[in-house]
C-alpha positions as CSV (number, residue, x, y, z in Angstrom):
1,M,-165.7,184.9,-108.2
2,S,-164.2,186.7,-111.3
3,Y,-160.9,185.7,-112.8
4,V,-158.1,188.3,-112.9
5,N,-155.4,188.0,-115.5
6,P,-152.0,188.5,-113.8
7,I,-150.4,190.0,-116.9
8,K,-153.0,192.7,-117.2
9,A,-152.7,193.4,-113.5
10,K,-148.9,194.0,-113.7
11,V,-149.4,196.4,-116.7
12,A,-152.0,198.4,-114.8
13,V,-149.7,198.8,-111.8
14,R,-146.9,199.9,-114.0
15,I,-149.0,202.5,-115.7
16,S,-150.3,203.8,-112.4
17,S,-146.7,204.2,-111.1
18,L,-145.7,206.2,-114.2
19,L,-148.6,208.5,-113.8
20,H,-147.8,209.2,-110.1
21,T,-144.2,209.9,-111.0
22,S,-145.0,212.4,-113.7
23,E,-147.5,214.1,-111.4
24,R,-144.8,214.4,-108.6
25,R,-142.3,215.9,-111.1
26,S,-144.9,218.5,-112.1
27,L,-145.0,219.6,-108.4
28,A,-141.2,219.8,-108.0
29,P,-139.7,223.3,-107.3
30,Q,-138.6,225.2,-110.5
31,P,-136.9,228.5,-111.1
32,Q,-139.2,231.5,-110.6
33,G,-141.2,232.4,-113.7
34,H,-141.0,229.0,-115.3
35,R,-144.4,227.6,-116.4
36,V,-145.0,224.0,-115.7
37,T,-147.7,222.1,-117.7
38,S,-148.9,218.6,-117.3
39,P,-149.7,216.5,-120.5
40,S,-153.1,215.5,-119.1
41,H,-154.0,218.9,-117.6
42,R,-152.7,221.5,-120.0
43,D,-155.4,224.1,-119.2
44,R,-154.6,223.9,-115.4
45,R,-153.5,227.1,-113.8
46,I,-149.7,227.4,-113.5
47,R,-148.3,226.8,-110.0
48,E,-145.2,228.8,-108.9
49,V,-143.5,226.9,-106.0
50,P,-141.0,229.0,-104.0
51,P,-137.6,227.4,-103.4
52,M,-137.1,225.5,-100.1
53,T,-135.8,227.5,-97.2
54,T,-132.2,227.0,-96.1
55,F,-131.4,226.8,-92.4
56,P,-128.0,227.1,-90.8
57,A,-126.6,223.9,-89.4
58,G,-127.3,223.4,-85.7
59,E,-130.5,225.6,-85.7
60,Q,-133.7,224.2,-84.2
61,T,-136.2,223.5,-87.0
62,H,-139.6,221.9,-87.6
63,Q,-139.7,218.2,-88.0
64,A,-141.0,218.4,-91.5
65,V,-138.2,220.8,-92.7
66,L,-134.7,219.4,-92.5
67,P,-131.7,221.7,-92.1
68,Q,-129.7,222.2,-95.3
69,Q,-126.0,222.7,-95.5
70,P,-125.1,226.3,-96.7
71,A,-122.5,226.6,-99.4
72,L,-119.8,228.5,-97.6
73,E,-116.0,228.6,-98.1
74,P,-114.1,226.4,-95.6
75,V,-112.6,228.3,-92.8
76,R,-109.7,227.6,-90.5
77,A,-110.6,225.4,-87.5
78,D,-108.6,227.4,-85.1
79,T,-106.7,230.6,-84.5
80,P,-102.9,230.3,-84.4
81,G,-101.5,231.3,-81.1
82,S,-104.6,230.8,-79.1
83,R,-105.0,228.3,-76.3
84,D,-107.9,226.3,-77.8
85,E,-105.6,223.4,-78.7
86,T,-104.6,222.8,-75.1
87,A,-108.1,222.9,-73.6
88,H,-106.6,225.4,-71.2
89,G,-108.7,228.4,-72.0
90,H,-112.4,229.1,-71.5
91,P,-115.1,229.3,-74.2
92,A,-115.5,232.7,-75.9
93,T,-118.5,234.4,-77.3
94,A,-118.8,234.8,-81.0
95,R,-118.9,238.5,-81.9
96,G,-122.2,239.8,-83.3
97,T,-124.1,236.6,-82.5
98,G,-124.6,236.6,-78.7
99,R,-123.9,232.9,-78.7
100,E,-121.1,230.8,-77.3
101,H,-119.1,228.5,-79.5
102,G,-116.6,225.9,-78.7
103,R,-112.8,226.2,-78.8
104,G,-111.5,226.0,-82.3
105,E,-114.6,227.5,-84.0
106,T,-114.9,230.8,-85.7
107,G,-117.6,233.5,-85.3
108,R,-119.4,232.6,-88.5
109,I,-121.7,229.6,-89.2
110,G,-119.6,226.4,-89.1
111,T,-119.7,223.7,-91.7
112,G,-118.9,220.6,-89.6
113,S,-121.9,220.2,-87.3
114,R,-125.1,218.7,-88.6
115,R,-127.0,218.5,-85.2
116,R,-130.5,219.8,-85.0
117,H,-130.4,221.4,-81.6
118,A,-128.0,224.3,-80.9
119,K,-127.5,223.3,-77.2
120,R,-126.4,219.8,-78.1
121,A,-124.0,221.2,-80.7
122,A,-121.6,222.3,-78.0
123,T,-118.5,220.1,-77.7
124,A,-118.2,217.7,-74.9
125,A,-114.8,219.2,-74.1
126,Q,-116.4,222.5,-73.2
127,A,-119.0,220.9,-70.9
128,A,-116.4,218.8,-69.2
129,E,-113.9,221.6,-68.8
130,N,-116.3,223.8,-66.9
131,G,-117.6,221.1,-64.5
132,S,-116.4,218.7,-61.8
133,G,-113.7,221.0,-60.6
134,D,-111.8,220.9,-63.9
135,A,-111.5,224.7,-64.0
136,P,-111.2,226.8,-60.8
137,T,-114.1,229.1,-60.5
138,R,-114.1,232.5,-58.8
139,T,-117.1,231.8,-56.5
140,S,-116.6,231.8,-52.8
141,E,-118.4,228.4,-52.3
142,Y,-116.0,226.5,-54.5
143,T,-113.8,224.2,-52.4
144,G,-112.2,222.0,-55.1
145,G,-112.9,218.7,-56.7
146,S,-111.7,216.0,-59.1
147,G,-111.7,215.9,-62.8
148,A,-110.6,213.8,-65.8
149,G,-106.9,213.2,-66.3
150,R,-105.4,215.2,-69.2
151,V,-104.1,213.8,-72.5
152,F,-100.6,214.7,-73.6
153,V,-100.4,216.8,-76.8
154,L,-97.3,217.2,-79.0
155,S,-96.9,219.8,-81.7
156,K,-96.3,219.1,-85.3
157,D,-92.6,219.2,-84.7
158,G,-92.8,216.9,-81.7
159,Q,-92.5,219.5,-79.0
160,P,-94.8,219.3,-75.9
161,L,-97.8,221.5,-75.6
162,M,-100.3,221.9,-72.8
163,P,-102.3,218.7,-72.1
164,C,-105.9,218.7,-73.2
165,H,-109.2,217.2,-72.0
166,P,-109.9,213.7,-73.3
167,A,-113.0,214.9,-75.1
168,R,-110.9,217.5,-76.9
169,A,-108.4,214.8,-77.9
170,R,-111.3,212.7,-79.3
171,E,-112.5,215.6,-81.3
172,L,-109.1,216.3,-82.8
173,L,-108.7,212.6,-83.7
174,R,-112.1,212.5,-85.3
175,K,-111.4,215.5,-87.5
176,G,-108.1,214.1,-88.6
177,R,-106.1,216.9,-87.1
178,A,-104.1,214.7,-84.8
179,V,-102.6,211.2,-84.7
180,V,-102.0,208.8,-81.9
181,V,-98.4,208.6,-80.8
182,R,-98.6,206.4,-77.7
183,Q,-101.4,204.4,-76.1
184,T,-100.3,204.4,-72.4
185,P,-100.0,207.1,-71.3
186,F,-102.1,208.4,-74.2
187,V,-100.3,210.9,-76.3
188,I,-101.4,212.6,-79.6
189,R,-99.5,214.8,-82.1
190,L,-101.1,217.6,-84.0
191,N,-100.8,217.8,-87.8
192,D,-101.4,221.5,-88.2
193,R,-99.8,223.3,-85.2
194,T,-96.2,224.0,-84.2
195,L,-94.8,225.2,-80.9
196,A,-94.3,228.7,-82.2
197,E,-98.0,229.0,-83.1
198,S,-99.2,227.9,-79.6
199,A,-99.3,229.4,-76.2
200,V,-97.8,227.1,-73.6
201,N,-97.8,227.7,-69.9
202,S,-95.4,226.3,-67.3
203,M,-96.1,223.1,-65.5
204,Q,-94.5,221.5,-62.5
205,L,-93.5,217.8,-61.9
206,R,-93.9,216.8,-58.2
207,I,-92.4,213.6,-57.0
208,D,-93.0,211.7,-53.7
209,P,-90.4,208.9,-53.6
210,G,-91.0,205.8,-51.6
211,S,-89.5,202.3,-51.1
212,K,-92.5,200.3,-52.4
213,G,-94.0,202.9,-54.6
214,T,-93.5,206.5,-55.9
215,G,-96.1,209.1,-56.8
216,L,-95.6,211.5,-59.7
217,A,-98.0,214.4,-60.4
218,L,-98.1,217.0,-63.1
219,T,-99.6,220.3,-61.9
220,D,-100.1,223.9,-62.9
221,E,-100.5,227.0,-60.7
222,K,-102.6,230.0,-61.5
223,K,-103.4,233.3,-59.8
224,E,-107.1,233.7,-58.9
225,S,-109.1,236.2,-56.9
226,D,-110.9,235.0,-53.8
227,A,-114.1,236.5,-52.3
228,D,-112.2,239.2,-50.6
229,G,-110.4,240.3,-53.8
230,R,-107.0,238.9,-52.7
231,A,-104.7,237.3,-55.2
232,V,-104.3,233.6,-54.3
233,T,-102.5,230.7,-55.9
234,V,-104.5,227.7,-56.9
235,R,-102.8,224.4,-57.8
236,R,-104.4,222.0,-60.1
237,G,-103.4,218.3,-60.6
238,L,-103.6,217.4,-64.3
239,F,-102.1,213.9,-64.4
240,S,-100.9,211.4,-61.8
241,I,-98.9,208.2,-62.0
242,E,-98.3,205.7,-59.2
243,L,-95.0,203.8,-59.9
244,Q,-94.8,200.4,-58.2
245,H,-91.2,199.3,-57.7
246,R,-90.0,195.7,-57.8
247,G,-87.0,196.1,-55.5
248,D,-88.1,193.3,-53.2
249,Q,-88.4,190.9,-56.2
250,I,-84.9,191.8,-57.4
251,H,-83.6,191.3,-53.9
252,H,-85.2,187.9,-53.7
253,T,-83.8,186.8,-57.1
254,M,-80.3,188.0,-56.2
255,Q,-80.4,186.0,-53.0
256,Q,-81.7,183.0,-54.9
257,R,-78.9,183.3,-57.4
258,A,-76.4,183.6,-54.6
259,G,-77.7,180.4,-53.1
260,Y,-77.4,178.5,-56.4
261,R,-73.8,179.7,-56.8
262,H,-73.0,178.8,-53.2
263,R,-74.2,175.3,-53.7
264,R,-72.2,174.8,-56.9
265,R,-69.1,176.3,-55.3
266,A,-69.3,174.1,-52.2
267,A,-70.2,170.9,-54.2
268,N,-67.8,171.1,-57.1
269,C,-64.9,173.2,-56.0
270,R,-62.7,173.9,-53.1
271,Y,-63.8,176.6,-50.7
272,R,-63.5,180.1,-52.1
273,A,-64.6,183.3,-50.4
274,P,-67.8,184.9,-51.7
275,R,-67.3,187.4,-54.5
276,F,-68.4,190.5,-52.6
277,H,-65.8,189.9,-49.9
278,N,-62.8,190.2,-52.2
279,R,-63.9,192.9,-54.6
280,V,-63.8,196.6,-54.3
281,A,-67.1,198.4,-55.2
282,A,-66.9,201.4,-57.4
283,E,-67.7,204.9,-56.1
284,G,-71.4,205.5,-56.0
285,W,-72.2,201.8,-56.4
286,Q,-75.7,200.7,-55.3
287,P,-77.2,197.3,-55.1
288,P,-79.5,196.4,-58.0
289,S,-82.6,196.6,-55.9
290,L,-81.8,200.1,-54.8
291,R,-80.5,201.3,-58.2
292,H,-83.8,200.0,-59.7
293,R,-85.7,202.6,-57.6
294,V,-83.6,205.4,-58.9
295,D,-83.7,204.3,-62.5
296,T,-87.4,203.7,-62.8
297,T,-88.3,207.0,-61.1
298,F,-85.9,208.9,-63.4
299,S,-87.2,207.1,-66.4
300,L,-90.8,208.1,-65.8
301,A,-89.8,211.7,-64.9
302,N,-87.8,211.9,-68.1
303,R,-90.8,210.6,-70.1
304,L,-93.2,213.1,-68.5
305,C,-90.8,216.0,-69.3
306,R,-90.9,214.9,-73.0
307,Y,-94.7,214.8,-73.1
308,A,-95.5,218.0,-71.1
309,P,-93.9,221.4,-70.8
310,V,-92.4,220.9,-67.4
311,T,-90.3,223.8,-66.2
312,E,-89.7,222.8,-62.5
313,I,-89.3,219.6,-60.6
314,H,-90.3,219.5,-56.9
315,L,-89.0,216.5,-54.9
316,E,-89.8,215.5,-51.4
317,R,-86.6,214.6,-49.5
318,V,-86.7,213.0,-46.1
319,A,-83.9,211.6,-44.0
320,F,-84.9,208.8,-41.6
321,D,-83.2,208.4,-38.3
322,T,-82.9,204.6,-38.2
323,H,-81.2,204.6,-34.8
324,S,-84.2,206.4,-33.2
325,L,-86.6,204.1,-35.1
326,S,-84.7,201.0,-33.8
327,A,-84.8,202.3,-30.2
328,G,-88.5,203.3,-30.5
329,R,-88.0,206.8,-29.0
330,P,-86.1,210.0,-29.8
331,L,-82.4,209.9,-29.0
332,H,-80.3,212.9,-27.8
333,G,-76.6,213.5,-27.5
334,I,-74.5,210.6,-26.3
335,E,-77.4,208.2,-26.7
336,Y,-76.6,207.8,-30.4
337,A,-73.3,206.2,-29.4
338,Q,-74.9,203.9,-26.9
339,G,-76.7,201.2,-28.8
340,T,-78.2,197.9,-27.7
341,L,-74.9,196.1,-28.0
342,A,-72.7,198.8,-26.4
343,G,-69.9,197.1,-24.5
344,T,-70.9,193.5,-25.3
345,T,-71.3,191.0,-28.1
346,A,-74.4,189.6,-29.7
347,R,-73.8,186.2,-28.2
348,A,-73.4,187.6,-24.7
349,Y,-76.4,189.8,-25.1
350,L,-78.6,186.8,-26.1
351,D,-77.3,184.6,-23.3
352,A,-78.2,187.2,-20.8
353,K,-81.6,187.9,-22.4
354,W,-82.7,184.3,-22.7
355,N,-80.9,183.0,-19.6
356,S,-78.8,180.6,-21.8
357,A,-81.9,178.6,-22.7
358,C,-83.7,177.8,-25.9
359,A,-86.3,180.5,-26.6
360,Y,-88.7,177.9,-28.2
361,C,-88.7,175.0,-25.8
362,G,-86.7,176.3,-22.7
363,A,-84.1,173.6,-22.8
364,T,-80.8,174.4,-20.9
365,R,-77.3,172.9,-20.8
366,V,-77.5,172.0,-24.5
367,P,-75.7,173.4,-27.5
368,L,-77.6,176.6,-28.6
369,N,-77.5,178.2,-32.0
370,I,-78.3,181.8,-32.9
371,E,-81.7,181.6,-34.7
372,H,-83.5,184.2,-36.9
373,V,-87.1,184.6,-35.7
374,R,-88.2,185.9,-39.1
375,P,-86.2,183.8,-41.6
376,R,-83.9,185.5,-44.0
377,S,-85.7,183.9,-46.9
378,Q,-88.9,185.8,-45.8
379,G,-87.2,189.2,-45.4
380,G,-85.7,188.8,-42.0
381,S,-82.6,190.8,-41.0
382,N,-79.6,190.4,-38.8
383,R,-80.8,193.0,-36.2
384,I,-80.5,191.9,-32.6
385,T,-84.3,192.1,-32.2
386,N,-84.6,189.4,-34.8
387,L,-82.2,187.0,-33.1
388,V,-82.9,184.4,-30.4
389,L,-81.2,181.3,-29.0
390,A,-82.5,177.9,-30.1
391,C,-81.4,174.3,-29.5
392,V,-80.4,172.2,-32.5
393,P,-83.7,170.1,-32.7
394,C,-85.9,173.3,-32.5
395,N,-83.6,175.0,-35.1
396,K,-84.0,172.2,-37.5
397,A,-87.7,171.8,-36.9
398,K,-88.4,175.5,-37.5
399,D,-86.3,175.6,-40.7
400,N,-87.6,178.6,-42.7
401,R,-91.1,178.6,-41.3
402,S,-92.6,181.6,-39.6
403,V,-92.5,181.8,-35.9
404,E,-96.4,182.1,-35.8
405,D,-96.7,178.8,-37.6
406,F,-94.0,177.1,-35.5
407,L,-95.4,178.2,-32.1
408,A,-99.1,178.1,-33.0
409,H,-99.6,175.5,-30.2
410,R,-97.7,177.6,-27.6
411,P,-99.2,181.1,-27.6
412,D,-97.5,182.2,-24.4
413,R,-94.0,181.7,-25.8
414,L,-95.1,183.2,-29.1
415,S,-96.3,186.4,-27.5
416,K,-93.0,186.7,-25.5
417,I,-90.9,186.4,-28.6
418,L,-93.0,188.7,-30.7
419,E,-92.6,191.5,-28.0
420,Q,-89.0,192.0,-29.0
421,L,-89.7,192.2,-32.7
422,R,-89.9,195.7,-34.1
423,A,-90.8,197.2,-37.5
424,P,-88.1,196.4,-40.1
425,L,-85.8,199.3,-41.1
426,R,-85.2,198.1,-44.7
427,D,-87.5,200.6,-46.3
428,A,-86.1,203.5,-44.3
429,A,-82.5,202.4,-45.1
430,A,-83.4,202.2,-48.8
431,M,-84.8,205.7,-48.8
432,N,-81.7,207.1,-47.1
433,S,-79.5,205.4,-49.7
434,T,-81.3,206.6,-52.8
435,Q,-82.2,210.2,-52.0
436,A,-79.0,211.7,-53.1
437,Q,-78.7,209.6,-56.2
438,L,-82.3,210.5,-57.3
439,S,-81.6,214.2,-56.9
440,E,-78.4,214.0,-59.0
441,A,-80.2,212.0,-61.7
442,L,-83.1,214.5,-61.9
443,E,-80.7,217.4,-62.2
444,T,-79.6,216.0,-65.6
445,L,-83.0,216.8,-67.1
446,D,-81.9,220.5,-67.3
447,R,-84.7,221.7,-65.1
448,P,-84.4,223.2,-61.6
449,V,-84.9,220.6,-58.9
450,R,-86.3,221.9,-55.5
451,A,-86.3,219.7,-52.5
452,W,-88.9,220.0,-49.8
453,P,-89.2,218.5,-46.3
454,G,-91.8,215.7,-45.6
455,H,-93.6,217.6,-42.9
456,L,-94.6,220.3,-45.4
457,T,-96.2,217.7,-47.6
458,M,-98.1,216.3,-44.7
459,T,-99.4,219.8,-43.7
460,N,-100.5,220.6,-47.2
461,R,-102.4,217.3,-47.5
462,A,-104.1,217.7,-44.2
463,V,-105.1,221.3,-44.7
464,N,-106.7,220.6,-48.1
465,G,-108.4,217.4,-46.9
466,L,-106.7,215.0,-49.2
467,G,-106.3,211.3,-48.6
468,K,-103.0,209.4,-47.9
469,T,-101.8,208.1,-51.2
470,H,-98.6,208.3,-53.2
471,T,-100.1,210.5,-55.9
472,L,-101.9,212.9,-53.4
473,D,-98.6,213.2,-51.5
474,A,-96.9,214.1,-54.7
475,L,-99.6,216.7,-55.4
476,S,-99.0,218.2,-52.0
477,V,-95.2,218.5,-52.4
478,G,-94.0,222.2,-52.3
479,H,-94.9,225.4,-50.6
480,L,-98.4,226.7,-50.2
481,D,-99.4,229.8,-48.2
482,H,-102.5,228.6,-46.5
483,E,-102.8,231.8,-44.5
484,G,-102.9,233.8,-47.7
485,G,-105.5,231.6,-49.3
486,D,-103.4,229.2,-51.4
487,A,-105.1,225.8,-52.0
488,I,-105.2,222.7,-54.1
489,V,-108.4,222.9,-56.1
490,R,-108.2,219.8,-58.3
491,F,-106.8,216.3,-58.5
492,P,-107.3,213.7,-61.3
493,E,-110.1,211.3,-60.5
494,R,-108.2,208.3,-62.0
495,V,-104.6,207.4,-61.5
496,L,-102.3,205.6,-64.0
497,V,-100.6,202.7,-62.2
498,A,-97.3,201.7,-63.7
499,K,-95.9,198.5,-62.2
500,A,-92.3,197.6,-63.0
501,T,-92.2,194.2,-64.6
502,G,-88.8,194.1,-66.2
503,R,-87.8,193.0,-69.7
504,G,-87.3,189.3,-69.2
505,S,-84.5,187.2,-67.8
506,Y,-81.0,186.5,-69.0
507,A,-81.2,182.9,-67.7
508,R,-81.0,180.2,-70.4
509,T,-82.6,177.6,-68.2
510,T,-85.5,177.4,-65.7
511,P,-84.2,175.9,-62.4
512,D,-86.0,173.9,-59.8
513,R,-86.1,174.7,-56.2
514,H,-82.6,173.2,-55.7
515,G,-81.0,175.2,-58.5
516,F,-80.8,172.4,-61.0
517,P,-81.8,173.1,-64.7
518,R,-85.4,171.9,-65.2
519,L,-86.0,173.1,-68.8
520,R,-84.3,175.2,-71.4
521,R,-85.6,178.6,-72.5
522,S,-85.8,179.8,-76.0
523,R,-82.9,182.0,-77.2
524,T,-85.3,184.3,-79.1
525,K,-87.7,186.5,-77.3
526,Q,-89.9,187.5,-80.3
527,H,-92.4,184.9,-81.6
528,F,-94.7,185.7,-84.5
529,G,-94.0,189.4,-84.2
530,Y,-94.8,189.7,-80.5
531,V,-92.6,190.0,-77.4
532,T,-93.6,189.3,-73.8
533,G,-94.9,192.6,-72.3
534,D,-96.4,194.0,-75.5
535,L,-99.8,195.8,-75.2
536,V,-102.1,194.1,-77.7
537,R,-105.8,193.9,-78.5
538,A,-107.3,190.5,-79.1
539,V,-110.6,189.7,-80.9
540,V,-112.0,186.4,-79.9
541,R,-114.7,185.2,-82.3
542,S,-116.3,182.4,-80.2
543,G,-116.1,180.5,-77.0
544,K,-116.1,181.5,-73.4
545,W,-113.8,184.5,-74.0
546,A,-115.7,185.8,-77.0
547,G,-115.2,189.5,-77.4
548,T,-112.5,192.1,-77.6
549,W,-109.7,192.1,-74.9
550,T,-106.8,194.4,-74.3
551,G,-103.8,193.6,-72.1
552,R,-100.2,192.4,-71.9
553,V,-99.2,189.4,-73.8
554,S,-96.9,186.5,-72.8
555,V,-95.6,184.9,-75.9
556,R,-95.1,181.2,-76.7
557,A,-93.1,179.6,-79.5
558,R,-96.1,177.7,-80.9
559,G,-98.0,180.9,-81.5
560,Q,-100.7,180.4,-78.9
561,H,-100.0,183.4,-76.7
562,S,-101.3,184.1,-73.2
563,L,-103.1,187.4,-72.7
564,T,-103.4,189.0,-69.2
565,T,-106.6,191.1,-68.7
566,P,-108.2,192.5,-65.6
567,Q,-110.8,189.7,-65.8
568,G,-108.2,186.9,-66.0
569,R,-105.8,185.1,-68.4
570,L,-106.8,183.6,-71.7
571,N,-105.0,181.8,-74.5
572,V,-105.4,183.4,-78.0
573,S,-103.7,182.8,-81.3
574,H,-101.3,185.3,-82.8
575,W,-103.6,185.6,-85.8
576,N,-106.2,187.3,-83.6
577,L,-103.9,189.8,-82.0
578,R,-103.1,193.4,-83.0
579,L,-100.1,195.3,-81.6
580,L,-101.0,198.6,-79.8
581,Q,-97.7,199.4,-78.0
582,R,-94.3,197.7,-77.6
583,G,-93.5,196.6,-74.1
584,D,-91.4,199.0,-72.1
585,G,-90.9,197.1,-68.9
586,Y,-94.0,198.3,-67.2
587,G,-97.5,196.9,-66.8
588,Y,-100.2,199.6,-66.9
589,S,-103.6,199.8,-65.2
590,S,-105.8,202.5,-63.7
591,Q,-107.5,203.0,-60.4
592,R,-109.7,205.6,-58.8
593,E,-108.1,208.3,-56.6
594,A,-108.9,208.3,-52.9
595,P,-111.9,210.5,-52.1
596,P,-111.2,213.8,-50.3
597,Q,-111.5,213.9,-46.5
598,A,-113.0,216.5,-44.3
599,S,-110.4,219.2,-43.8
600,P,-110.2,221.6,-40.9
601,K,-110.3,224.5,-43.3
602,N,-113.6,223.5,-44.8
603,S,-115.3,222.2,-41.7
């Protein structure tokens, strides 16, 4: 085995690399007519290498030849006055090329795309806009569908433009032509477009008010031609919100506060009449639980009018006949004046109904109290159908328990008592009390408000085969000529759910179940820059909850805040949080819209 000197080996490798480098330089492309000579091969015939071919960006090329960027002057990314910013138009064909280009591009070769295949260079917004029912087609077999909810777009001066597709919004943000204004609902603002330079169509805001929840839908209507050549109106749902009220929670807390005050008044002072018995309510006064429904609906409607070019507001207005609902049948004429207690009192009616005996145990010739079958603490009312006679032992034993729990061992008496209970009328009464106030509040938005009956909404929803949800009811509010071919052709596939959570409490202490102070609350709501209800993003480095989480935060004075996510609650330090949006009294989430049903029109 021969010995190899390592120093000589390194020198040999270095010389070899230098020779290969000089040989590669001799083969490099040079200007035409320039003679290249190698020091070791001076008598070799001169090679003339033509310059490398330049291909437009996006053209399909061979794997061995990479596309090169042509040196062109930068062109404008859009055309002022066109509808490309709103994702509301359709792709055009570039003149002289025979190829389609995406919205916002010009007819010449672009400078932004570096993709190798021309088909893949098309924007995702173009593909999404033409599929899944996003744009009404003119074919006879089209029956409608669902699509992505739109993203709100503001002009450079803060005026609302037509909402765009989410893919278009991502493209604008990636190019630096727009900035994020709000996270939920997502709103962007353009940096290079004003309202005067944009084409904006009219949109409609449709509202389906309810006692527990309210549906709001943004729509636009277009004229299309059907298979017979008739001009029909198609309605498209672009964005939907389901507002969940907290009127029941407010009612419960008001009753709880009244109970605390009643205990203090009875224990510490002489008897005084309740406050609402010796005060005169102002004109138009509404209880806080009812006023909350009007205020939250108006707040979201006002917000949508700031984010979208709304020109009309369509409201479903229904009047409930509570007397007929209580009787369980339609009433006519004089029957409205003849109620259950006509000509008698509640005590006499209950004595005759229960034969002056306890409804729970059947005891007679004992003192009897008027008992609420469904306790007031659980939402029971003072209707005659919710009242029975009970002896003192049964009244104390039942307390605030449900009648199903109290009479679980006596199913015969339980079924007899439940026969007289009817559906509560609280929701119907709440709707009757807030309809007029909601209409007056919406008229202050300086947009025409049109009221429509409820049976028209039900007909539109049934004919178009839509499910029964608040948002689909809102989409169906308004007139549609079904005989003439008008139809609802699109609804958003996902709904933004806004749950009213409030902005905290004025209470300085946390009471126990008897109303006594249990602990004191902090006088400051902001801790380490965060307030309860803020939308934040947390980055957890390690542990069980390692990852990135987004949700509403509940602050603590020590800085270890609680974050609520769809997967659960976790504790995270304020150092690992980043603020996305200040709390506005709502908790946001999303859910899928109900699938369409088989309609008589399409079957």
